[in-house]
C-alpha positions in Angstrom: -0.1 -0.1 0.1 1.7 3.2 -1.2 0.1 5.4 1.7 1.8 3.3 4.1 5.2 3.6 2.5 4.8 7.1 2.2 3.8 7.4 6.0 7.1 5.5 6.7 9.1 8.0 4.8 7.2 10.9 6.7 7.8 9.4 10.0 11.6 8.9 9.5 11.8 12.6 8.2 9.8 13.8 11.1 12.2 11.9 13.6 15.1 13.8 11.9 13.8 17.3 11.8 11.9 17.3 15.2 14.0 19.3 17.4 11.8 19.6 20.2 13.4 19.9 23.8 13.2 16.5 25.3 13.6 16.0 29.0 11.9 14.4 31.9 10.9 16.5 34.8 10.1 15.2 38.4 6.6 13.7 38.2 5.2 15.9 40.8 6.0 19.0 38.6 4.2 17.5 35.6 0.9 19.1 34.6 0.2 18.3 31.1 -0.1 14.6 30.3 -1.0 13.2 26.8 -2.3 9.6 26.4 -2.5 8.0 22.8 -3.7 4.6 21.9 -5.4 2.5 19.3 -8.9 1.3 20.0 -9.2 -2.3 20.5 -11.9 -3.4 22.8 -14.0 -2.4 25.8 -11.5 -3.5 28.4 -8.7 -1.4 26.6 -11.2 1.6 26.8 -11.8 1.0 30.5 -8.2 0.7 31.3 -7.6 4.0 29.8 -10.4 5.6 31.4 -9.0 4.4 34.7 -5.6 5.7 34.0 -7.2 9.1 33.1 -9.0 9.2 36.4 -6.0 8.3 38.5 -4.0 11.1 36.7 -6.7 13.7 37.2 -6.8 12.6 40.9 -3.2 13.6 40.9 -3.9 17.0 39.7 -2.7 16.3 36.2 -4.5 18.0 33.0 -5.0 14.9 30.6 -5.6 14.9 26.8 -6.4 11.8 25.0 -6.2 10.9 21.3 -7.2 7.6 20.0 -6.7 5.8 16.6 -10.1 4.3 15.6 -9.4 1.3 13.1 -12.2 0.3 10.6 -14.8 -2.0 12.1 -14.0 -1.0 15.8 -16.6 0.6 18.0 -15.7 4.0 19.4 -16.9 3.5 22.9 -18.7 6.2 24.6 -17.1 8.8 22.0 -15.2 10.2 24.9 -11.9 11.1 23.2 -10.7 12.8 20.2 -9.8 10.5 17.4 -8.5 9.8 13.8 -8.9 7.1 11.3 -7.3 5.5 8.4 -9.3 7.7 6.4 -7.4 10.7 7.8 -4.1 9.3 5.9 -3.7 10.9 2.5 -2.3 9.0 -0.4 1.2 10.8 0.2 1.2 9.4 3.9 0.1 12.7 5.5 -2.3 12.6 8.4 -5.1 15.2 7.8 -6.6 15.4 11.2 -7.1 18.6 13.2 -7.3 16.4 16.2 -4.0 14.7 15.5 -2.4 17.9 14.5 -3.4 19.6 17.8 -2.2 16.7 19.8 1.2 16.7 18.2 1.7 20.4 18.9 0.9 20.0 22.4 3.7 20.2 24.8 3.1 17.5 27.1 5.3 17.0 30.1 4.7 13.2 29.7 3.0 11.5 26.6 2.1 7.9 27.2 1.6 5.5 24.2 -0.3 2.8 25.7 -0.6 0.1 22.8 1.2 -3.2 23.3 1.5 -3.7 19.6 3.0 -0.7 17.6 0.6 1.3 15.0 2.6 3.1 12.4 0.2 5.9 12.3 0.7 6.6 15.9 4.5 6.3 15.5 4.2 9.0 12.9 2.5 11.3 15.5 5.0 10.3 18.1 7.8 11.3 15.7 6.1 14.8 15.2 5.2 15.2 18.8 6.4 18.3 20.9 5.9 16.3 24.0 9.0 16.7 26.3 9.0 12.9 27.5 7.3 10.3 25.3 6.8 6.9 27.1 6.0 3.8 25.4 6.4 -0.1 25.5 10.1 -1.4 25.0 10.8 -2.3 21.3 14.4 -1.9 20.5 14.0 -0.9 16.9 11.6 2.0 18.2 13.9 3.5 20.7 14.2 6.8 18.7 10.5 7.6 19.3 10.8 7.6 23.1 12.7 9.0 26.0 11.5 6.2 28.3 10.6 2.6 27.3 8.9 0.0 29.6 9.8 -3.5 29.2 6.2 -5.1 29.7 4.5 -8.1 27.8 1.3 -8.4 29.5 -2.0 -6.7 29.3 -2.8 -3.0 28.6 -3.7 -2.6 32.0 -0.2 -4.0 33.1 1.7 -1.7 30.7 -0.2 1.4 32.0 0.4 0.3 35.6 4.1 -0.1 35.1 4.5 3.1 33.1 2.7 5.1 36.0 4.7 3.3 38.7 8.3 4.3 36.9 7.0 7.8 35.8 6.1 8.6 39.4 9.4 7.7 40.7 11.2 10.3 38.5 12.5 13.1 40.9 
C-alpha cells in the first residue's frame, strides 16, 4: 500500500527534523499529560479511562487521542480520534485532532498500545512532548525518552508506566 510507504518516509523524516526539547521533569512538577492509543476493545477503553481518572486525581491535566481502526466501536465517544481515512495517499495524516495533539507540549506522553501502530508512531515522531513513554521495542527507541519492558496486558503496561514515571525526581 503506497500510503503506508509514504507514511513511513514521513515518519523517518519527522524523527530527523523534530528538534523539540526532550527532558523528563520530576513527576510531581508535571501538569500536562497526553495519552495516545489504538482502539481495541471495551477492556482497553476501561483501562485508559481508569488511568485518566488516576492522573486527574493527582492533579494532572490529561488530553487523549485515539486511533479508531475500521470495524471497531468508538466506545462512549469520549476522546478525540482519527482514522485511516485521515491518511492521504502521500502518507500525511490530515486530522485537526491529531495535529493539535502533536503540537501540544506535554510533560509526559504515554503511548499505551502493546503492539505498534505506524500511524501513531508518525504522530510520536512529530510530537512536541517533552518525554514520550512507550512499550519497549528496540527498533523504535528513537520515538521515546522512556521505554517500559512489559509483555502483559494494556492495564499492566499502564500500571508499570505510571509506577516508573511517578518515581522520576
